[in-house]
FIFI-419834 format. One record per atom (N, C-alpha, C, O): residue in one letter; x, y negated, z negated. Coordinates in steps of 0.2 Angstrom, whole numbers, padded with zeros to 4 digits, always signed. Layout:
BEGIN
AXYZ...
This chain:
BEGIN
X+0145+0056-0027X+0142+0051-0032X+0140+0045-0028X+0135+0042-0029X+0145+0042-0023X+0144+0036-0019X+0138+0037-0015X+0134+0033-0014X+0138+0043-0012X+0132+0045-0007X+0125+0045-0011X+0120+0042-0009X+0125+0047-0017X+0119+0048-0021X+0117+0041-0023X+0111+0040-0023X+0122+0036-0025X+0120+0029-0026X+0117+0026-0020X+0112+0022-0021X+0120+0027-0015X+0117+0024-0008X+0110+0027-0007X+0106+0023-0005X+0109+0033-0008X+0103+0036-0006X+0097+0034-0011X+0092+0033-0010X+0100+0033-0018X+0095+0030-0023X+0092+0023-0021X+0086+0022-0022X+0097+0019-0019X+0095+0012-0017X+0090+0012-0011X+0085+0009-0011X+0092+0016-0006X+0087+0017+0000X+0081+0020-0002X+0075+0017+0001X+0081+0025-0006X+0075+0028-0008X+0070+0023-0012X+0064+0023-0011X+0073+0019-0016X+0069+0015-0020X+0066+0009-0015X+0060+0007-0016X+0070+0007-0010X+0067+0002-0005X+0061+0005-0002X+0056+0002-0001X+0062+0011+0001X+0056+0014+0004X+0050+0016+0000X+0045+0015+0001X+0052+0018-0006X+0047+0019-0011X+0043+0013-0013X+0037+0014-0015X+0046+0007-0013X+0043+0001-0015X+0037+0000-0010X+0032-0003-0012X+0038+0001-0004X+0033+0000+0001X+0027+0005+0000X+0021+0003+0000X+0029+0011-0002X+0023+0016-0003X+0019+0013-0010X+0013+0014-0010X+0023+0011-0014X+0020+0008-0021X+0015+0003-0019X+0010+0002-0022X+0017-0002-0015X+0013-0008-0013X+0006-0005-0010X+0001-0008-0012X+0007-0001-0005X+0001+0002-0002X-0004+0006-0007X-0010+0006-0007X+0000+0010-0011X-0003+0014-0016X-0007+0009-0021X-0013+0011-0024X-0004+0004-0023X-0008-0001-0027X-0014-0003-0024X-0019-0004-0028X-0014-0004-0018X-0020-0006-0014X-0026-0001-0015X-0032-0002-0016X-0023+0006-0014X-0028+0011-0015X-0031+0011-0022X-0037+0012-0022X-0027+0010-0027X-0029+0010-0034X-0034+0005-0035X-0039+0006-0038X-0033-0001-0033X-0037-0007-0034X-0044-0006-0032X-0049-0008-0035X-0044-0004-0025X-0051-0003-0022X-0055+0003-0025X-0061+0003-0026X-0051+0008-0027X-0054+0014-0030X-0057+0012-0037X-0063+0014-0039X-0053+0008-0041X-0056+0006-0047X-0062+0001-0047X-0066+0001-0051X-0062-0003-0042X-0067-0008-0041X-0074-0004-0038X-0079-0006-0039X-0073+0001-0033X-0079+0003-0030X-0080+0011-0031X-0085+0013-0028X-0075+0014-0034X-0075+0022-0034X-0075+0025-0028X-0077+0030-0027X-0071+0022-0023X-0071+0024-0016X-0064+0024-0014X-0060+0019-0015X-0061+0029-0010X-0054+0028-0007X-0055+0025-0001X-0059+0027+0004X-0051+0020+0000X-0051+0016+0007X-0045+0019+0011X-0039+0018+0011X-0047+0024+0016X-0042+0027+0020X-0040+0022+0026X-0036+0025+0030X-0042+0016+0026X-0040+0011+0031X-0034+0007+0028X-0031+0003+0031X-0032+0009+0022X-0027+0005+0018X-0020+0005+0022X-0017-0001+0023X-0018+0010+0025X-0012+0010+0029X-0013+0006+0035X-0008+0003+0038X-0019+0006+0038X-0019+0002+0045X-0019-0005+0043X-0017-0009+0048X-0020-0007+0037X-0019-0014+0035X-0011-0016+0036X-0010-0022+0038X-0007-0011+0034X+0000-0012+0035X+0002-0013+0042X+0006-0018+0044X-0001-0009+0047X+0000-0009+0054X-0002-0015+0057X+0001-0018+0061X-0008-0017+0055X-0011-0023+0058X-0007-0029+0056X-0006-0034+0061X-0005-0030+0050X-0001-0036+0048X+0006-0036+0051X+0008-0041+0053X+0009-0030+0053X+0015-0030+0056X+0014-0033+0063X+0019-0036+0066X+0009-0031+0067X+0008-0033+0073X+0006-0040+0073X+0008-0044+0078X+0002-0043+0068X+0001-0050+0068X+0007-0054+0067X+0008-0059+0070X+0012-0051+0063X+0018-0055+0062X+0022-0055+0069X+0025-0060+0070X+0022-0049+0073X+0026-0049+0079X+0023-0054+0084X+0026-0058+0087X+0016-0055+0084X+0013-0059+0089X+0014-0067+0087X+0016-0071+0091X+0014-0068+0080X+0015-0075+0078X+0023-0077+0079X+0024-0083+0081X+0027-0072+0078X+0034-0074+0080X+0035-0075+0087X+0039-0080+0089X+0032-0071+0091X+0033-0071+0099X+0030-0078+0101X+0032-0080+0107X+0025-0080+0098X+0021-0086+0100X+0025-0092+0098X+0024-0098+0100X+0031-0091+0095X+0036-0097+0093X+0035-0100+0087X+0039-0105+0085X+0031-0097+0082X+0031-0100+0075X+0037-0098+0071X+0040-0093+0073X+0039-0102+0067X+0045-0101+0062X+0043-0094+0058X+0037-0093+0057X+0048-0091+0056X+0047-0084+0053X+0042-0085+0047X+0038-0081+0046X+0044-0091+0043X+0040-0091+0037X+0032-0093+0038X+0028-0091+0035X+0031-0097+0044X+0025-0099+0046X+0021-0093+0049X+0015-0092+0047X+0025-0088+0052X+0022-0082+0055X+0020-0078+0049X+0014-0074+0049X+0024-0078+0044X+0022-0074+0038X+0016-0076+0035X+0011-0072+0033X+0015-0082+0034X+0009-0085+0031X+0003-0084+0035X-0003-0082+0033X+0003-0085+0042X-0002-0083+0047X-0004-0076+0046X-0010-0074+0046X+0001-0071+0046X-0001-0064+0045X-0005-0062+0039X-0009-0059+0039X-0002-0065+0033X-0006-0064+0027X-0013-0067+0027X-0018-0064+0024X-0014-0073+0030X-0020-0076+0030X-0025-0072+0035X-0031-0071+0033X-0022-0069+0040X-0026-0064+0044X-0028-0058+0040X-0033-0056+0042X-0024-0056+0036X-0025-0050+0032X-0031-0051+0027X-0035-0047+0026X-0030-0057+0024X-0036-0059+0019X-0042-0060+0023X-0048-0057+0020X-0042-0062+0029X-0049-0062+0033X-0051-0055+0035X-0057-0054+0035X-0046-0051+0036X-0048-0044+0038X-0051-0041+0031X-0056-0037+0032X-0048-0042+0026X-0051-0040+0019X-0059-0042+0018X-0063-0038+0016X-0060-0048+0020X-0067-0051+0020X-0071-0047+0025X-0077-0044+0023X-0069-0046+0031X-0073-0043+0036X-0074-0036+0034X-0080-0033+0035X-0069-0032+0032X-0069-0025+0030X-0074-0024+0024X-0078-0020+0024X-0074-0029+0019X-0079-0028+0014X-0086-0029+0016X-0091-0025+0014X-0087-0034+0020X-0094-0036+0022X-0097-0031+0028X-0102-0029+0028X-0092-0028+0032X-0094-0024+0037X-0094-0016+0036X-0098-0012+0039X-0090-0014+0031X-0089-0007+0030X-0092-0005+0023X-0096+0000+0022X-0089-0009+0018X-0092-0007+0011X-0099-0009+0009X-0103-0005+0007X-0100-0016+0010X-0106-0019+0007X-0112-0016+0010X-0117-0014+0006X-0113-0014+0016X-0119-0011+0019X-0120-0004+0016X-0126-0002+0015X-0115-0001+0013X-0116+0006+0010X-0115+0006+0003X-0114+0012+0000X-0115+0001+0000X-0113+0000-0007X-0118+0004-0012X-0115+0006-0017X-0124+0005-0010X-0129+0009-0014X-0129+0016-0012X-0133+0020-0015X-0125+0018-0007X-0125+0025-0005X-0120+0029-0010X-0116+0026-0014X-0120+0036-0009X-0114+0040-0012X-0108+0038-0009X-0107+0035-0004X-0102+0041-0013X-0096+0039-0010X-0094+0042-0003X-0090+0039+0000X-0097+0047-0002X-0095+0051+0005X-0096+0046+0011X-0092+0046+0015X-0102+0043+0012X-0103+0039+0018X-0098+0033+0018X-0096+0031+0023X-0096+0031+0012X-0092+0025+0012X-0085+0027+0014X-0081+0024+0018X-0083+0033+0012X-0076+0036+0014X-0076+0037+0021X-0071+0036+0025X-0081+0040+0024X-0082+0041+0031X-0081+0035+0035X-0078+0034+0040X-0085+0030+0032X-0084+0023+0035X-0077+0020+0036X-0075+0017+0040X-0074+0021+0030X-0067+0019+0030X-0062+0022+0035X-0058+0020+0038X-0064+0029+0036X-0060+0033+0041X-0061+0030+0048X-0057+0030+0052X-0068+0029+0049X-0070+0026+0055X-0067+0019+0057X-0064+0018+0062X-0066+0015+0051X-0063+0009+0052X-0056+0009+0053X-0053+0006+0057X-0053+0014+0050X-0046+0016+0052X-0044+0017+0059X-0040+0015+0062X-0048+0022+0062X-0048+0024+0069X-0049+0018+0073X-0046+0017+0078X-0054+0014+0071X-0056+0008+0076X-0050+0003+0076X-0048+0000+0081X-0047+0002+0070X-0041-0003+0070X-0035-0001+0074X-0032-0004+0078X-0034+0006+0073X-0028+0009+0076X-0029+0009+0084X-0025+0007+0088X-0035+0010+0086X-0036+0011+0093X-0037+0004+0096X-0036+0003+0102X-0040-0001+0092X-0040-0008+0095X-0033-0011+0096X-0032-0014+0101X-0028-0010+0092X-0022-0012+0093X-0018-0008+0098X-0015-0011+0102X-0020-0002+0099X-0017+0002+0105X-0020-0001+0111X-0016-0001+0116X-0026-0003+0112X-0029-0005+0118X-0026-0012+0120X-0025-0014+0126X-0024-0016+0115X-0021-0023+0116X-0014-0022+0118X-0011-0026+0122X-0010-0018+0114X-0003-0019+0115X+0000-0012+0118X+0006-0012+0120X-0004-0007+0119X-0001-0001+0121X+0003+0003+0116X+0004+0001+0111X+0006+0009+0118X+0009+0013+0114X+0016+0011+0113X+0020+0014+0108X+0019+0006+0116X+0026+0005+0116X+0027+0001+0109X+0024-0004+0107X+0032+0004+0105X+0034+0001+0098X+0037-0006+0099X+0040-0008+0104X+0035-0010+0095X+0038-0017+0095X+0043-0018+0089X+0044-0014+0085X+0048-0023+0091X+0053-0024+0086X+0052-0031+0082X+0050-0036+0086X+0053-0031+0076X+0053-0037+0072X+0059-0038+0068X+0062-0034+0065X+0062-0044+0069X+0068-0046+0066X+0067-0046+0059X+0061-0048+0056X+0072-0046+0055X+0072-0046+0048X+0072-0054+0045X+0073-0058+0049X+0071-0054+0039X+0071-0061+0036X+0078-0064+0036X+0079-0071+0037X+0083-0061+0035X+0090-0063+0034X+0095-0062+0040X+0094-0057+0043X+0099-0067+0041X+0104-0066+0047X+0109-0061+0044X+0112-0057+0048X+0111-0061+0038X+0116-0057+0035X+0113-0050+0034X+0108-0049+0030X+0115-0045+0037X+0112-0038+0037X+0112-0035+0030X+0108-0031+0028X+0117-0037+0026X+0118-0034+0019X+0124-0036+0016X+0128-0039+0018X+0125-0033+0010X+0131-0034+0006X+0134-0028+0003X+0130-0023+0002X+0141-0027+0002X+0144-0022+0000X+0145-0023-0008X+0149-0027-0010X+0143-0018-0012X+0144-0019-0019X+0147-0012-0021X+0144-0007-0022X+0154-0012-0022X+0157-0006-0023X+0156-0001-0018X+0157-0003-0012X+0154+0005-0020X+0153+0010-0014X+0147+0010-0011X+0145+0014-0006X+0142+0005-0013X+0135+0005-0011X+0134-0001-0006X+0136-0006-0008X+0131+0000+0000X+0130-0005+0004X+0122-0007+0003X+0118-0003+0004X+0121-0013+0001X+0114-0015-0001X+0111-0019+0005X+0113-0025+0007X+0107-0016+0009X+0104-0019+0015X+0099-0024+0013X+0096-0024+0008X+0100-0030+0016X+0096-0036+0014X+0089-0035+0014X+0085-0038+0010X+0086-0031+0019X+0079-0030+0019X+0076-0026+0014X+0071-0027+0011X+0080-0021+0012X+0078-0016+0006X+0079-0020+0000X+0075-0020-0005X+0084-0025-0001X+0084-0029-0007X+0078-0034-0007X+0075-0035-0013X+0076-0036-0001X+0070-0040-0001X+0063-0036-0003X+0059-0039-0007X+0063-0030-0001X+0057-0026-0002X+0057-0025-0010X+0052-0025-0013X+0063-0023-0013X+0063-0021-0020X+0061-0027-0024X+0058-0027-0029X+0064-0033-0022X+0063-0039-0026X+0056-0041-0026X+0053-0043-0031X+0053-0041-0020X+0046-0043-0019X+0041-0038-0023X+0036-0040-0027X+0043-0032-0023X+0039-0027-0027X+0040-0028-0035X+0035-0028-0038X+0045-0030-0037X+0046-0032-0044X+0042-0038-0046X+0039-0038-0051X+0042-0043-0041X+0039-0049-0043X+0031-0047-0043X+0028-0050-0047X+0029-0043-0038X+0022-0041-0038X+0019-0037-0044X+0014-0038-0047X+0024-0033-0047X+0022-0029-0053X+0021-0034-0059X+0017-0033-0063X+0026-0039-0059X+0026-0044-0065X+0019-0048-0064X+0016-0049-0069X+0018-0050-0058X+0012-0054-0056X+0006-0050-0058X+0001-0053-0061X+0005-0044-0056X-0001-0040-0057X-0002-0039-0065X-0008-0040-0067X+0003-0038-0069X+0003-0038-0076X+0000-0044-0079X-0005-0045-0083X+0003-0050-0077X+0001-0056-0079X-0006-0058-0077X-0010-0060-0081X-0008-0057-0071X-0014-0058-0068X-0020-0054-0071X-0025-0057-0073X-0019-0048-0072X-0024-0044-0075X-0025-0044-0082X-0030-0043-0085X-0019-0046-0086X-0020-0046-0093X-0020-0053-0096X-0023-0053-0102X-0018-0058-0092X-0018-0065-0095X-0023-0070-0092X-0024-0075-0095X-0026-0068-0087X-0030-0073-0084X-0038-0071-0084X-0039-0065-0085X-0042-0076-0084X-0049-0074-0085X-0052-0070-0079X-0056-0066-0079X-0049-0072-0073X-0051-0069-0066X-0049-0062-0067X-0053-0057-0065X-0043-0061-0069X-0041-0054-0069X-0045-0050-0074X-0046-0044-0073X-0047-0052-0080X-0051-0049-0085X-0058-0047-0082X-0061-0042-0083X-0060-0052-0078X-0067-0051-0074X-0066-0045-0069X-0071-0041-0069X-0061-0045-0066X-0059-0039-0061X-0059-0033-0065X-0062-0028-0062X-0056-0033-0070X-0055-0026-0074X-0062-0024-0077X-0064-0018-0077X-0066-0029-0079X-0072-0028-0082X-0077-0025-0077X-0081-0020-0078X-0076-0028-0071X-0080-0025-0065X-0078-0018-0063X-0083-0014-0062X-0072-0016-0063X-0069-0010-0062X-0072-0005-0067X-0073+0001-0065X-0072-0007-0073X-0074-0002-0079X-0081-0001-0079X-0084+0005-0080X-0085-0006-0078X-0093-0005-0079X-0096-0011-0075X-0097-0016-0078X-0099-0009-0069X-0102-0014-0065X-0108-0017-0068X-0109-0023-0068X-0112-0013-0071X-0119-0015-0074X-0117-0019-0080X-0121-0025-0080X-0113-0018-0084X-0112-0022-0090X-0108-0028-0088X-0110-0034-0091X-0104-0028-0083X-0101-0034-0080X-0106-0039-0078X-0106-0045-0079X-0111-0036-0074X-0116-0040-0071X-0121-0043-0077X-0123-0049-0076X-0122-0040-0082X-0126-0042-0088X-0122-0048-0091X-0125-0052-0094X-0116-0048-0091X-0112-0053-0094X-0111-0059-0090X-0107-0064-0092X-0114-0059-0084X-0114-0065-0080X-0108-0065-0075X-0107-0070-0071X-0105-0059-0074X-0100-0059-0069X-0103-0057-0062X-0107-0052-0062X-0101-0060-0057X-0103-0059-0050X-0099-0053-0047X-0094-0053-0045X-0102-0047-0048X-0099-0041-0046X-0097-0041-0038X-0092-0039-0037X-0102-0043-0034X-0100-0043-0027X-0094-0048-0026X-0090-0046-0021X-0094-0053-0029X-0088-0058-0028X-0081-0054-0030X-0076-0055-0027X-0082-0051-0036X-0076-0047-0039X-0073-0042-0034X-0067-0041-0033X-0078-0038-0031X-0076-0033-0026X-0073-0036-0020X-0069-0034-0017X-0076-0042-0018X-0074-0046-0012X-0066-0048-0013X-0062-0047-0009X-0065-0050-0019X-0058-0052-0021X-0053-0046-0021X-0048-0047-0018X-0056-0041-0023X-0052-0035-0023X-0050-0032-0016X-0044-0031-0015X-0055-0033-0012X-0053-0031-0005X-0048-0035-0001X-0044-0033+0002X-0049-0042-0003X-0045-0047+0000X-0037-0045-0003X-0033-0045+0001X-0037-0045-0009X-0030-0044-0012X-0027-0037-0010X-0021-0037-0009X-0031-0032-0009X-0029-0025-0007X-0027-0026+0000X-0021-0023+0002X-0030-0029+0005X-0028-0030+0012X-0022-0034+0012X-0017-0033+0016X-0021-0039+0008X-0015-0043+0008X-0009-0039+0006X-0003-0039+0008X-0010-0035+0000X-0005-0030-0002X-0002-0026+0003X+0004-0025+0005X-0007-0022+0007X-0006-0018+0012X-0002-0021+0018X+0003-0019+0021X-0004-0027+0019X-0001-0031+0025X+0006-0033+0023X+0010-0033+0027X+0007-0035+0017X+0014-0037+0014X+0018-0031+0015X+0024-0032+0017X+0016-0025+0013X+0020-0019+0014X+0022-0018+0021X+0028-0017+0022X+0017-0019+0026X+0019-0018+0033X+0024-0023+0035X+0028-0021+0039X+0023-0029+0033X+0028-0034+0036X+0035-0033+0033X+0040-0034+0037X+0035-0031+0027X+0042-0030+0024X+0045-0024+0027X+0051-0024+0028X+0042-0019+0028X+0045-0013+0031X+0046-0013+0039X+0050-0009+0041X+0042-0018+0042X+0043-0018+0049X+0050-0019+0052X+0052-0016+0057X+0054-0023+0049X+0061-0024+0052X+0065-0017+0051X+0070-0016+0054X+0063-0013+0046X+0067-0007+0045X+0065-0002+0050X+0069+0002+0053X+0058-0001+0051X+0055+0004+0056X+0053+0000+0062X+0053-0006+0062X+0051+0003+0067X+0048+0000+0073X+0041-0001+0071X+0038+0003+0068X+0038-0007+0074X+0031-0008+0073X+0027-0004+0078X+0028-0005+0084X+0023+0001+0076X+0020+0006+0080X+0013+0007+0077X+0012+0006+0072X+0009+0010+0082X+0002+0012+0079X+0002+0017+0074X-0002+0017+0069X+0007+0022+0074X+0008+0027+0069X+0010+0025+0062X+0009+0029+0058X+0013+0019+0062X+0016+0017+0055X+0011+0017+0050X+0013+0018+0044X+0005+0015+0051X+0000+0014+0046X-0002+0020+0043X-0003+0021+0037X-0003+0025+0048X-0006+0032+0045X+0000+0035+0041X-0001+0039+0036X+0006+0035+0043X+0012+0038+0040X+0013+0035+0033X+0013+0038+0028X+0012+0028+0032X+0013+0025+0026X+0007+0026+0021X+0008+0028+0015X+0001+0027+0024X-0005+0028+0020X-0005+0035+0017X-0007+0036+0011X-0003+0040+0021X-0002+0047+0018X+0002+0047+0012X+0001+0050+0007X+0008+0044+0013X+0013+0044+0008X+0010+0040+0002X+0011+0043-0004X+0007+0035+0003X+0005+0031-0003X-0001+0034-0006X-0002+0034-0012X-0005+0038-0002X-0011+0042-0005X-0008+0047-0010X-0011+0048-0015X-0003+0050-0007X+0001+0056-0011X+0003+0053-0018X+0003+0056-0023X+0006+0046-0017X+0009+0043-0023X+0004+0042-0028X+0005+0042-0034X-0002+0040-0026X-0008+0038-0031X-0010+0044-0035X-0011+0044-0040X-0010+0050-0031X-0012+0056-0034X-0006+0059-0039X-0008+0061-0045X+0000+0058-0037X+0005+0060-0041X+0006+0056-0048X+0007+0058-0053X+0005+0049-0047X+0005+0045-0052X-0001+0045-0057X-0001+0043-0063X-0007+0047-0054X-0013+0048-0058X-0018+0043-0055X-0017+0037-0056X-0023+0046-0052X-0027+0042-0047X-0031+0037-0052X-0034+0039-0057X-0031+0031-0049X-0034+0025-0053X-0029+0022-0058X-0031+0017-0061X-0023+0024-0059X-0018+0021-0063X-0013+0016-0060X-0010+0019-0055X-0013+0010-0061X-0009+0005-0058X-0001+0007-0059X+0002+0007-0054X+0000+0008-0065X+0007+0010-0066X+0009+0017-0063X+0015+0017-0060X+0005+0021-0063X+0006+0028-0059X+0007+0027-0052X+0011+0030-0049X+0003+0022-0049X+0004+0021-0042X+0011+0018-0040X+0014+0020-0035X+0013+0014-0044X+0020+0011-0043X+0025+0016-0044X+0030+0017-0040X+0025+0020-0050X+0030+0025-0051X+0030+0031-0046X+0035+0033-0044X+0024+0033-0044X+0023+0038-0039X+0026+0036-0032X+0029+0040-0029X+0025+0030-0030X+0027+0027-0024X+0035+0027-0024X+0038+0030-0019X+0038+0025-0030X+0045+0025-0030X+0048+0032-0030X+0053+0033-0027X+0045+0036-0034X+0047+0043-0034X+0047+0046-0028X+0052+0050-0026X+0042+0045-0024X+0041+0049-0017X+0047+0046-0013X+0050+0050-0009X+0048+0039-0013X+0053+0037-0009X+0060+0040-0010X+0064+0041-0005X+0062+0041-0016X+0068+0043-0018X+0068+0051-0016X+0073+0053-0014X+0063+0055-0018X+0063+0062-0016X+0064+0063-0009X+0067+0067-0006X+0060+0059-0005X+0060+0059+0003X+0067+0058+0005X+0070+0061+0010X+0070+0053+0002X+0077+0051+0005X+0082+0056+0003X+0086+0058+0007X+0082+0059-0003X+0087+0064-0005X+0086+0070-0001X+0090+0074+0001X+0079+0072+0000X+0078+0078+0003X+0080+0078+0011X+0083+0083+0013X+0080+0072+0014X+0082+0071+0021X+0090+0072+0021X+0092+0074+0026X+0093+0069+0016X+0100+0069+0016X+0103+0076+0014X+0108+0078+0017X+0100+0079+0010X+0103+0086+0007X+0100+0092+0010X+0103+0097+0010X+0094+0091+0013X+0091+0097+0015X+0089+0097+0022X+0092+0101+0026X+0085+0093+0025X+0083+0092+0032X+0080+0086+0034X+0075+0083+0030X+0083+0082+0039X+0080+0076+0041X+0073+0077+0045X+0069+0073+0043X+0073+0082+0049X+0066+0083+0053X+0060+0084+0048X+0055+0083+0050X+0062+0087+0042X+0056+0089+0038X+0056+0084+0032X+0053+0086+0027X+0059+0078+0033X+0058+0073+0027X+0051+0071+0025X+0050+0070+0019X+0047+0071+0030X+0040+0069+0028X+0036+0074+0024X+0031+0073+0021X+0039+0081+0025X+0036+0086+0021X+0037+0086+0014X+0033+0089+0010X+0043+0083+0012X+0045+0084+0005X+0039+0081+0000X+0038+0083-0005X+0037+0075+0002X+0032+0071-0002X+0026+0076-0003X+0023+0076-0008X+0024+0080+0002X+0018+0084+0002X+0019+0090-0002X+0015+0093-0005X+0025+0092-0002X+0027+0098-0006X+0027+0096-0014X+0024+0100-0018X+0029+0090-0015X+0028+0087-0022X+0021+0087-0024X+0019+0088-0030X+0017+0084-0019X+0010+0083-0020X+0006+0090-0022X+0002+0090-0027X+0008+0095-0018X+0005+0101-0019X+0007+0104-0026X+0003+0107-0030X+0013+0103-0028X+0015+0105-0035X+0012+0102-0040X+0010+0105-0045X+0010+0095-0039X+0007+0092-0044X-0001+0094-0045X-0004+0095-0050X-0004+0095-0039X-0011+0098-0038X-0011+0104-0042X-0017+0106-0045X-0006+0108-0042X-0006+0115-0045X-0005+0115-0052X-0009+0117-0056X+0000+0111-0054X+0002+0111-0061X+0000+0105-0065X-0001+0106-0072X-0001+0100-0062X-0003+0094-0066X-0008+0090-0062X-0006+0084-0059X-0014+0092-0060X-0018+0089-0055X-0020+0081-0057X-0022+0077-0053X-0020+0080-0064X-0022+0073-0066X-0016+0068-0065X-0017+0062-0066X-0010+0070-0063X-0005+0066-0061X-0001+0064-0067X-0002+0067-0073X+0004+0060-0067X+0009+0058-0072X+0005+0055-0078X+0006+0056-0083X+0002+0049-0076X-0001+0045-0081X-0009+0047-0082X-0012+0043-0086X-0012+0051-0078X-0019+0053-0078X-0020+0057-0085X-0016+0060-0087X-0026+0057-0087X-0028+0061-0092X-0033+0066-0090X-0038+0065-0086X-0033+0072-0093X-0037+0078-0091X-0044+0076-0094X-0045+0074-0100X-0049+0077-0090X-0056+0075-0091X-0060+0081-0092X-0060+0085-0088X-0063+0082-0098X-0067+0088-0099X-0075+0086-0099X-0076+0081-0102X-0079+0090-0096X-0086+0088-0096X-0090+0094-0099X-0088+0100-0098X-0095+0092-0103X-0099+0097-0106X-0104+0099-0101X-0107+0096-0097X-0106+0106-0102X-0110+0109-0097X-0117+0107-0099X-0122+0109-0096
């Protein structure tokens, strides 16, 4: 029982990272009807920006702000350079462009820093606290806390603010939103910026737990993409629940079945969902008339 509680805490911490990246997938998909396969690389780039800023002598909090500002700028560049020129094309060229951008980002960082993984210190000097039989790692506590705050913020922002309602209107019907005087291009730009910051935040939070490496982005992106499908593609709640569920399943699978194959458990669950419930947990089955 003690081990199960410890694994549950760890799984939720890892799953929260997947949930943040999955949320970025969903936001861009709802705004553009395109899957951004560079979302994982946003996490990797932000982690490297954080390492560079810390090594340059900036305080940790200042390095954090610089890294997030860098991700916001990357979101702008990504929107203008990858999505915007292809916005009137079908979804396939845009998806191929995001895959190309992902490869470009990964190889650019590889060319600058080389393949050697980097180490990023955590936020807290205290490694964690013991609560009964469960050891609560401080970094996992931070990840879970930030994810909870972002879930609350997302609900407030999209349901209670005018800008959030404009973003929702744009995601539901771009033509109608444009007729109502909403700048669709501006809303999509904001979505890309917010998505890049979310992905970057996930990378910065998980960096002290993992080594900062070129491969971390693709690994996180694959799990987050699986989470979006399991939760119901395009559903914000589904992305969060799917990410948390995958983290827990992966952690328990590694502990009780096999550590070397821990990355495979997420995709076994994904395959099961694609077979038995392809619309995901919160998705709805869509029927089309012939």
